N, C-alpha and C positions, 0 to 999 in steps of 0.2 A: 219963746220957748226955745230951748237949746237942745239940739239933736246930738246924740253919742253917733261919732263916727261909725260907719257899717262894718267896716274891716274889724272894729273893735269887739262890736257884738258877735259877728260871725266867730270871730275867735274865741269869744267866751263861751258861745253856743256849742261851738266844736268841742271847746275843752271839758264843757259839761257834760256833753254827750259821751265824750271819751271817759270821763270820770264814772259816770253812770253805766256806761257800757262795762267799764272795768269792773264795777260792783256787781252787776247781774251777769258776767259772763259765767257759764256753767264750769264747775270743776272739772278737770281734766280726768277722764275715766282711767281709773285705776284697775289695771288686769290682773287679777289675781291667779296666781300660779294654779294650774289645773292639778288636781290630786292625781298622782299616779297611780295608776292600777297596780295591785300587788303582783309581782313577779311569779309566774307558774313556779310551784316548786318543782325542782329537780328530781324526777324519779331515778333513784339508785337501782343499778341493776340488781336483780334479786342475787342474793349469794347462793350458789349451788352446793349442795351438801357434799363434803370430800368423801370419797368412797375409801373405806377402809382397806389398806394396803397388806396384802398377805403374799407369802413366799410363792414364786412359781411351782408349779406341781409338775414335777419330773415324771416321766413314765418309768415305772416300776422296773427296775433292772433284777435279772434273775441273779440268784447268789451263784458265784462260780462253783462248778463242779470239781470236787476233790477227786483225783484219780488216784484211787489206792494203788500200791505198788503190785505188781502180779505176785500171786503166793509161790513160794518156793516150793519145789517140788519135794515130795517124801524124802527123807534122808532114811539111807540104809542103817540098820541097826549098828553096824560098825562105826559109822559116822557119828550117830547120836551118841556113842560110848565114848568115841575121843573128845569129841566137842564137849559133852558134859563134864568129862574128866578134867580137860584145861581150863575151864571157866568154874569149876568148883574152888572158890577161895578158901574155904575150910580146910583144905587139904594143906600139910606141912611140907610134903615131900614133892610137890609138884609146882612148878611155876605158873600161878594163875594168869590167865587171859580175860581180855575184854572182846565180846564180838563187835565190830565196828562195820559201817557200809561202805568204806572208802579203802581203796588199797593205793600204797604209794609206789606200786612196782608196776607201770603200765605194761611193761613187757611180758608180765604173768598172764594178761588177757589171752594170750595164744594157748593156754592150757585150759581154759574155760570150758567145760562140758556143754556139749550141744543143748541138752535141757535145763541147763543152770540159770538162775537169775543172776545177771552180772551186777557187779557191785559198781558204785562211782569210782571215777579214778581221779587221782591228785595228780594236778599238773606238774611234771617233773621235767626239767632239763637234762635229756638224755644224751646230748650231743656228746660223741666221742667214747659212747659205752660200746663195749664190744657185745657179740652176739651172747644172747643170754644161755649159759652153760652151768651145769652143776653137778654134783656126786651122788651117786647112790649110797646107800648105807655101806656097800661092800668096796667102796672106792672106784667103781668105775664111772667114767666122765659119761655125761648124758646130754643132749640137745633137749631144749623145751619143745616137744613134739607130741606130748600126749594130752589128749583132751580129757582129762579126768578130774579137774578142779570143781568142786562144788560151788563156788563163788563166795564160801563163807571167808571171812578175815578175821583172824584172832590176832590180838596185838598183847605182849607181854604188859603186865601192870606193874611199872614202877620199881623193878626188882632187877638186881645184876643176874644177868643170864652168861655172861662171857667170862673168860679168864684170858686177858690179854698179857702177853709176854713182852710188849714193847710198848712204849709211850707215843710212837709215831703214828698210830692208827687211832681212828674213834668209830665206833658204830653210830649210824645215824639213823638207822630204822631196822627193825626186825618184825617179820610177821609170819605166821604160821596159818597155812591154807590145808584145809582138811580136803583128802581127796576121796573119790567115789568109794574106794575099796577100805577105808579107814586109816590109811597111811596120811602122814602130813609132809606138805612141802615147805621148809623154812627158807625164807627169803632173808637175806642179808644185804645190807648195804655198808660198805665200808668205805673210810675216807682216810686219805693220807693227809695229816696234817704238818708234815714237814715240808721242807724247802728243797728236797731233791726226791728224785724217784724212789719209790720203795718196793725192792723185792719182798714179797711177803708170802706167807701160807695161812691159809684159814680152815679150819675144821668145824664138823658139828658132830658131837657124839648124843647117842640116845639111848637112854636107859628104858629097858623093856621089863614089863612084867616077868618074874622068873629069872631074871638074869643073875647068875653067882659071882660074875666078875664083870667088872666095867669092859666095855669094847674097845679096843684100840682105835684112835682116831685117825680118820684118813684126812690128809692135809691137801687143799687145793691151792695149787701154786698161783699167786695173783700179783701181776707188775701193776702198781698204782703210780701214775704220775705225781708230781708235787701238787698238792693243794686240791686234788682232784679225787673222784669216787669211782668204785666199781661195785656191780651188784652181782650176787651169785646165790645159788639156792642148794639146798642138800634135801633129800627125800628120806623118810623114815624108813625102816624096815617093817615087814608085816607083823602083827601082834599088838599087845596092849601096851601103848606108850605111857611110861611113867613121867618123863622129862627129858628136856634135851640142854645141851651145853655148847656154847659157841667158843672156839678157840683160835687164837690169833697169835702169830709170833713172826719174827724177822727171819727171812731165809739166808741164814749165815753163809750157806754155800754157792750163792748167787755170786757172779763177778761183781765187785765193788760195793757189796752188801757191807754194812756196819758190823763190826765185829764187837 
């Protein structure tokens, strides 16, 4: 009997065992991925309702109080008469006027009556103006010292009120100021439009009710430098005034005057 060498049997056994062992070896455990828990829902912050916009409430403001001008003191019948006459535009023999609230003659304020309501004052450059002087109806020179102006200002309405015998002057402004006794003070601003000093004469004639002949004009001598102006006034006589006329002429008797 022939025996197989042991090492060969051992090798075969070992090989068989290895083969069998390889056949029966348990399968490798496959780890399935665990199901992930759903992520918690992210809660969005609740949207707050937007408040309606409204304009800020301002404190109530009191309406400005309008201060009424002080009432004018009552006028005398004589003043009422002359004002009514001069402002009546239906008359054909009278130079009609408007009542205004501003005077262009600041120097006239010196004649304002103590109880009169003052008018507004137009700003005028009065540098170089001589002291305010004028003439009465009878030709007397007078300073502006009487406090007799009612504060009323009457301005002629777009009509010629002067007779100029020279082209070298221009009337810039004319106002009639009713006085407390019924007379008027006529203010006149005359400008020399020439290039040299002008010796001139200016007058104001008044036509009164009942006059049978015109009054002779009384001229006021006035030296007006070139391109400058001068103010002067005339006072009407007592009585019922119909109209007035301003007269201007060159003083041919003055030295150096144009002839």
